[in-house]
LUMKOLKE-902459 format. One line per 5 residues: number of its first residue (from 0); their letters; for each residue y, z negated, x negated of C-alpha. Coordinates in Angstrom, 1 decimal, always signed. Last residue first. Example, Ala and Ser with C-alpha at 12.3 -4.5 7.8 and 13.67 -1.06 7.14 Angstrom:
1 = SA = -1.1:-7.1:-13.7  -4.5:-7.8:-12.3
This chain:
415 = XXXXX = -10.4:-33.8:-62.9  -10.5:-31.3:-60.1  -10.1:-33.4:-57.0  -7.7:-35.7:-58.8  -5.2:-32.8:-59.1
410 = XXXXX = -3.9:-32.4:-62.7  -6.2:-29.4:-63.2  -4.3:-27.4:-60.6  -0.8:-28.2:-62.1  -2.1:-27.5:-65.7
405 = XXXXX = -3.7:-24.2:-64.6  -0.4:-23.1:-63.0  +1.6:-23.9:-66.1  -0.9:-22.0:-68.3  -0.6:-19.0:-66.0
400 = XXXXX = +3.2:-19.2:-66.3  +3.0:-19.3:-70.1  +0.5:-16.4:-70.0  +2.9:-14.3:-68.0  +5.7:-14.9:-70.4
395 = XXXXX = +3.4:-14.0:-73.3  +2.2:-10.7:-71.7  -1.3:-10.7:-70.2  -0.3:-9.3:-66.8  +3.1:-7.6:-66.9
390 = XXXXX = +6.2:-8.3:-69.1  +7.1:-11.5:-67.2  +10.7:-11.0:-66.0  +11.2:-7.3:-66.3  +7.6:-6.4:-65.4
385 = XXXXX = +7.7:-8.6:-62.3  +11.1:-7.2:-61.4  +9.9:-3.6:-61.7  +6.7:-4.3:-59.7  +8.2:-6.2:-56.8
380 = XXXXX = +8.6:-9.9:-57.1  +8.0:-11.9:-53.9  +7.1:-15.0:-55.9  +8.3:-17.3:-58.7  +6.9:-20.8:-59.0
375 = XXXXX = +9.7:-23.4:-58.9  +8.0:-25.8:-56.5  +4.4:-24.9:-55.7  +3.2:-28.5:-55.9  -0.5:-28.8:-56.3
370 = XXXXX = -3.1:-27.5:-53.8  -6.2:-29.3:-52.6  -5.1:-33.0:-52.7  -1.7:-32.1:-51.4  -3.3:-30.4:-48.4
365 = XXXXX = -5.3:-33.5:-47.7  -9.0:-34.4:-48.1  -10.4:-37.9:-47.7  -11.8:-40.5:-50.0  -15.4:-39.6:-49.0
360 = XXXXX = -14.5:-36.0:-49.7  -14.0:-36.8:-53.4  -17.4:-38.4:-53.7  -19.0:-35.4:-51.9  -17.2:-33.0:-54.3
355 = XXXXX = -18.7:-34.8:-57.3  -22.2:-34.7:-55.7  -21.8:-31.0:-55.1  -21.2:-30.2:-58.8  -22.0:-26.5:-59.3
350 = XXXXX = -21.6:-24.8:-56.0  -19.0:-27.0:-54.3  -17.1:-27.6:-57.6  -16.9:-23.8:-58.3  -15.7:-23.2:-54.8
345 = XXXXX = -13.0:-25.9:-55.2  -11.9:-24.5:-58.5  -11.6:-21.0:-57.0  -9.5:-22.4:-54.2  -7.1:-24.0:-56.7
340 = XXXXX = -6.9:-20.7:-58.6  -6.2:-18.6:-55.6  -3.7:-21.1:-54.2  -1.9:-21.0:-57.6  -2.1:-17.2:-57.7
335 = XXXXX = -0.4:-17.1:-54.3  +2.5:-19.2:-55.7  +2.6:-17.0:-58.7  +3.5:-14.2:-56.3  +3.7:-10.5:-57.0
330 = XXXXX = +5.5:-8.7:-54.2  +5.0:-8.5:-50.4  +3.1:-5.3:-50.5  +3.4:-2.0:-52.3  +3.4:-2.3:-56.0
325 = XXXXX = +3.7:-6.1:-56.5  +1.2:-6.6:-53.7  -1.4:-4.6:-55.7  -0.8:-6.8:-58.7  -1.2:-9.9:-56.5
320 = XXXXX = -4.4:-8.6:-54.9  -5.9:-7.7:-58.4  -5.1:-11.3:-59.5  -7.0:-12.8:-56.6  -10.0:-10.5:-57.1
315 = XXXXX = -10.0:-11.3:-60.9  -10.0:-15.0:-60.3  -12.8:-14.8:-57.7  -14.9:-12.7:-60.1  -14.2:-15.0:-63.0
310 = XXXXX = -15.3:-18.1:-60.9  -18.6:-16.5:-59.8  -20.2:-15.2:-56.7  -20.9:-17.4:-53.6  -19.0:-20.5:-54.4
305 = XXXXX = -16.2:-18.7:-56.3  -15.8:-16.1:-53.6  -15.8:-18.7:-50.9  -13.1:-20.8:-52.7  -11.1:-17.6:-53.3
300 = XXXXX = -11.1:-16.7:-49.6  -10.2:-20.3:-48.6  -7.3:-20.7:-51.0  -5.7:-17.3:-50.4  -6.0:-17.7:-46.6
295 = XXXXX = -4.5:-21.2:-46.5  -1.8:-19.9:-48.8  -1.0:-17.1:-46.4  -0.7:-19.5:-43.5  +2.0:-21.6:-45.1
290 = XXXXX = +2.9:-25.2:-44.4  +1.5:-26.6:-47.6  -1.7:-25.0:-46.6  -1.8:-23.7:-43.0  -4.3:-23.1:-40.3
285 = XXXXX = -3.2:-21.4:-37.0  -5.4:-22.2:-34.0  -6.5:-19.9:-31.2  -9.6:-21.5:-29.7  -12.8:-21.0:-31.8
280 = XXXXX = -15.2:-18.1:-31.1  -18.6:-18.3:-29.5  -21.2:-16.0:-31.1  -21.9:-12.6:-29.4  -20.4:-10.5:-32.3
275 = XXXXX = -22.4:-12.8:-34.7  -25.5:-10.8:-33.6  -24.7:-8.2:-36.4  -25.0:-10.8:-39.2  -23.3:-9.6:-42.4
270 = XXXXX = -20.4:-7.6:-41.1  -20.9:-9.5:-37.9  -19.4:-12.4:-39.8  -16.1:-11.1:-38.5  -13.0:-10.7:-40.6
265 = XXXXX = -9.6:-12.1:-39.8  -9.2:-13.5:-43.3  -9.0:-17.0:-42.0  -12.2:-16.8:-40.0  -14.2:-15.1:-42.8
260 = XXXXX = -12.9:-17.6:-45.3  -13.9:-20.5:-43.1  -17.4:-19.1:-42.5  -17.8:-18.7:-46.3  -16.5:-22.2:-47.2
255 = XXXXX = -18.9:-23.9:-44.8  -21.8:-21.9:-46.0  -21.1:-22.7:-49.6  -20.8:-26.4:-48.8  -24.1:-26.3:-47.0
250 = XXXXX = -25.8:-24.6:-50.0  -24.4:-27.1:-52.4  -25.6:-30.0:-50.2  -29.1:-28.6:-50.0  -29.2:-28.2:-53.8
245 = XXXXX = -27.8:-31.8:-54.3  -30.5:-33.2:-52.0  -30.7:-35.1:-48.7  -27.7:-33.6:-46.9  -24.5:-35.0:-45.4
240 = XXXXX = -22.3:-32.7:-47.5  -21.9:-30.2:-44.6  -20.3:-32.9:-42.5  -17.8:-33.8:-45.2  -17.2:-30.1:-45.7
235 = XXXXX = -16.3:-29.5:-42.1  -14.4:-32.8:-41.9  -12.1:-31.7:-44.8  -11.9:-28.0:-43.8  -10.4:-28.7:-40.4
230 = XXXXX = -7.7:-31.3:-41.0  -7.4:-30.0:-44.6  -6.2:-26.6:-43.4  -3.0:-28.2:-41.9  -2.5:-27.7:-38.2
225 = XXXXX = -0.7:-25.1:-36.0  -1.2:-24.5:-32.3  -1.6:-28.1:-31.4  -3.9:-29.3:-28.7  -5.5:-32.0:-30.8
220 = XXXXX = -8.3:-30.8:-33.1  -11.7:-30.8:-31.5  -11.8:-27.1:-30.9  -11.3:-26.4:-34.6  -14.2:-28.7:-35.5
215 = XXXXX = -16.5:-27.3:-32.8  -15.8:-23.7:-33.9  -16.4:-24.6:-37.6  -19.6:-26.4:-36.7  -20.8:-23.4:-34.8
210 = XXXXX = -20.0:-21.2:-37.8  -21.9:-23.5:-40.1  -25.0:-23.4:-37.8  -25.1:-19.6:-37.8  -24.5:-19.6:-41.5
205 = XXXXX = -27.5:-21.8:-42.0  -29.8:-19.7:-39.8  -28.7:-16.5:-41.6  -29.2:-18.1:-45.0  -32.7:-19.0:-44.1
200 = XXXXX = -33.4:-15.5:-42.7  -32.1:-14.1:-46.0  -28.6:-12.5:-46.1  -27.9:-9.6:-48.5  -31.4:-8.1:-48.2
195 = XXXXX = -31.2:-8.1:-44.4  -27.7:-6.6:-44.5  -29.0:-3.9:-46.8  -31.9:-3.2:-44.5  -29.4:-2.9:-41.6
190 = XXXXX = -27.3:-0.5:-43.7  -30.5:+1.5:-44.5  -30.9:+2.1:-40.8  -28.1:+4.6:-41.0  -30.0:+7.0:-43.2
185 = XXXXX = -27.8:+8.7:-45.9  -29.4:+10.9:-48.5  -28.3:+9.9:-52.0  -26.9:+11.8:-55.0  -26.3:+10.1:-58.3
180 = XXXXX = -23.8:+10.9:-61.0  -23.5:+8.8:-64.1  -20.4:+9.1:-66.2  -18.7:+10.1:-69.5  -21.5:+11.2:-71.7
175 = XXXXX = -23.6:+12.6:-68.8  -26.5:+11.1:-66.9  -27.6:+12.9:-63.7  -29.6:+11.1:-61.0  -30.9:+12.9:-57.9
170 = XXXXX = -32.5:+12.1:-54.5  -31.5:+8.4:-54.1  -32.2:+6.9:-50.7  -35.7:+5.4:-50.8  -35.5:+4.5:-54.4
165 = XXXXX = -32.4:+2.4:-53.8  -34.2:+0.4:-51.1  -37.0:-0.5:-53.4  -34.5:-1.6:-56.0  -32.8:-3.9:-53.5
160 = XXXXX = -36.2:-5.2:-52.3  -37.2:-6.3:-55.8  -33.8:-7.6:-56.9  -34.2:-11.0:-55.3  -36.5:-12.0:-58.1
155 = XXXXX = -40.3:-12.7:-58.5  -41.4:-9.1:-58.0  -38.7:-8.1:-60.5  -40.6:-9.9:-63.3  -43.9:-8.2:-62.5
150 = XXXXX = -42.2:-4.8:-62.4  -40.5:-5.5:-65.8  -43.9:-6.5:-67.3  -45.5:-3.2:-66.2  -42.4:-1.2:-67.3
145 = XXXXX = -42.6:-2.9:-70.7  -46.2:-2.1:-71.2  -45.7:+1.5:-70.2  -42.7:+1.7:-72.5  -44.5:+0.6:-75.6
140 = XXXXX = -42.6:-2.4:-77.0  -40.9:-2.3:-80.4  -40.4:-5.8:-81.8  -37.2:-6.6:-83.7  -35.5:-8.3:-80.7
135 = XXXXX = -37.3:-6.9:-77.7  -37.2:-3.1:-78.3  -37.7:-0.4:-75.7  -37.8:+3.3:-75.9  -38.1:+6.1:-73.3
130 = XXXXX = -37.7:+4.2:-70.0  -37.5:+6.8:-67.2  -34.9:+6.7:-64.4  -36.0:+8.6:-61.3  -34.5:+11.0:-58.8
125 = XXXXX = -34.9:+14.1:-60.9  -35.8:+12.8:-64.4  -33.2:+10.7:-66.0  -33.5:+9.1:-69.4  -33.3:+5.5:-70.6
120 = XXXXX = -33.3:+4.2:-74.2  -33.7:+0.4:-74.3  -32.4:-2.6:-76.2  -33.4:-6.2:-75.4  -32.1:-9.3:-77.1
115 = XXXXX = -33.4:-12.8:-76.2  -31.0:-15.2:-77.9  -31.1:-18.7:-79.3  -34.0:-18.6:-81.8  -37.6:-19.6:-82.3
110 = XXXXX = -37.1:-23.4:-82.4  -36.1:-23.3:-78.7  -33.2:-24.9:-76.7  -32.7:-22.8:-73.5  -32.2:-19.1:-74.1
105 = XXXXX = -29.0:-17.1:-74.2  -29.5:-13.6:-72.8  -28.6:-10.4:-74.5  -28.8:-6.9:-73.1  -28.4:-3.4:-74.6
100 = XXXXX = -28.7:-0.2:-72.6  -28.7:+3.3:-74.2  -28.3:+6.2:-71.9  -29.9:+9.6:-71.4  -29.3:+13.2:-70.3
95 = XXXXX = -26.1:+13.8:-72.3  -25.1:+10.5:-73.7  -23.9:+7.2:-72.2  -23.6:+3.9:-73.9  -24.0:+0.6:-72.0
90 = XXXXX = -23.6:-3.1:-72.8  -25.1:-6.1:-71.0  -24.5:-9.8:-71.0  -26.8:-12.6:-69.9  -28.1:-14.7:-67.1
85 = XXXXX = -31.9:-14.8:-66.5  -31.9:-14.2:-62.7  -28.5:-13.1:-61.5  -25.5:-12.9:-63.8  -26.9:-9.7:-65.3
80 = XXXXX = -26.2:-7.9:-62.0  -22.4:-8.5:-62.6  -22.9:-7.3:-66.2  -24.6:-4.2:-65.0  -21.8:-3.5:-62.6
75 = XXXXX = -19.2:-3.8:-65.3  -21.3:-1.4:-67.5  -21.3:+1.0:-64.6  -17.5:+0.8:-64.3  -17.1:+1.5:-68.0
70 = XXXXX = -19.6:+4.4:-68.0  -17.8:+6.1:-65.1  -19.5:+6.2:-61.7  -19.8:+9.4:-59.7  -21.3:+9.3:-56.2
65 = XXXXX = -22.8:+12.4:-54.6  -23.4:+12.5:-50.8  -26.2:+14.0:-48.8  -26.2:+13.9:-45.0  -29.5:+12.9:-43.4
60 = XXXXX = -27.7:+11.0:-40.7  -24.0:+11.6:-40.6  -21.7:+10.1:-43.2  -18.6:+7.9:-42.6  -20.8:+4.8:-42.7
55 = XXXXX = -21.7:+5.7:-46.3  -18.3:+4.4:-47.6  -18.0:+6.4:-50.8  -14.2:+6.5:-51.3  -13.7:+2.9:-50.2
50 = XXXXX = -16.6:+1.6:-52.3  -15.4:+3.4:-55.4  -11.8:+2.2:-54.8  -12.9:-1.4:-54.4  -14.8:-1.1:-57.7
45 = XXXXX = -11.7:+0.4:-59.4  -9.5:-2.4:-58.2  -12.0:-5.0:-59.4  -12.1:-3.3:-62.8  -8.2:-3.3:-62.9
40 = XXXXX = -8.1:-7.0:-62.1  -10.4:-7.6:-65.0  -14.0:-8.8:-64.8  -14.5:-11.8:-67.1  -15.5:-10.7:-70.6
35 = XXXXX = -19.2:-10.3:-71.4  -20.7:-12.6:-74.0  -21.4:-10.6:-77.1  -24.3:-8.1:-76.9  -27.0:-8.1:-79.6
30 = XXXXX = -26.8:-11.8:-79.7  -27.4:-13.6:-83.0  -30.1:-16.2:-83.6  -33.0:-14.0:-82.5  -36.1:-14.1:-80.3
25 = XXXXX = -38.5:-11.1:-80.6  -39.2:-11.5:-84.3  -40.1:-15.2:-84.0  -42.2:-14.4:-81.0  -44.0:-11.6:-82.7
20 = XXXXX = -44.9:-13.9:-85.6  -46.2:-16.5:-83.2  -48.2:-13.9:-81.2  -49.7:-12.5:-84.5  -50.7:-16.1:-85.5
15 = XXXXX = -52.3:-16.7:-82.1  -54.2:-13.4:-82.3  -55.5:-14.3:-85.8  -56.5:-17.8:-84.6  -58.3:-16.3:-81.6
10 = XXXXX = -60.1:-13.7:-83.7  -61.2:-16.5:-86.1  -62.5:-18.5:-83.1  -64.4:-15.5:-81.7  -65.8:-14.6:-85.1
5 = XXXXX = -67.0:-18.2:-85.6  -68.4:-18.2:-82.0  -70.3:-15.0:-82.7  -71.7:-16.5:-86.0  -72.8:-19.6:-84.1
0 = X = -74.7:-17.3:-81.7
């Protein structure tokens, strides 16, 4: 019996030593994939175009549809997905019939290393993607073992239902060197499932309450037809911030910003919550920021995007809108970009530092506190004028103006 226990103890020590060695080889000091760049305005424009061209609501039940996504766009989507769960950066290379995916995530302080690096070879087989080779750091992992571990991880994330939904609809996947094509069979009820995945029951309840608070706040304003945004958003956020914990306060701020953005953009929350069609609506009231309705809209939409998504995404969407306006709309506007940037900073503050926002709200919110002076900022520039004066996005003259805008926004007490 003692011999058995000695062998058992020795085996345990050897196993522990092996695990320690593997851990040191699995975690590394250098990332396999550098930190992903913020999504560009062009990437956002392409994503919008893909969605517009492939809107499944235009399809009949059981109708098949093929979607083609380039490698660059798919890599951008992977990086957006990498921002959920264990945050990291992803890179993608496409070949005929298979793809190479690389992923790096920065780990909390650990003596083993700073980065978890994963590389995988993925092939396509009919309607499925098949893992062919997987390495974690320098350690090769048998694909069945990795798939089992991945399934267990996904079960504990919000991705599980989304992936299950994809499997139900996709009928074919083809990987080529320049793109991935997948065919899906449309079932209208999938849209309801997607809505249910996008908005949890708890979020649905919170957004319902936030909408009612917005209606009540707008109805309580004196019988004027036009009022500053701060007169509605200030009390709305102050009421939302009356929560016990920082997490609850952040959620309430995000909800308030989202319902405000939907209202100012003229969109209905029925896009997310179908029963919102029956909700009471506020009385007609125009909200302005520094006297302009367009700036109130820019500010609110960017704030909601930053609170619910990420600061780079909100910035890119705002920039893409201005570039598009320069081509066929009201023209490129650094004034609009200033409202976008200030709204983004508010959304970031609401999501990441709710206690700081609560303290600022206690002093009171005004238009001047939310948006700096817009004096002297060029706007209404059509594409040729914008190119002539600033050389396009990223040119030195453009960067100088962007730095000026950032300085004005950062000088506000709200964002110091």
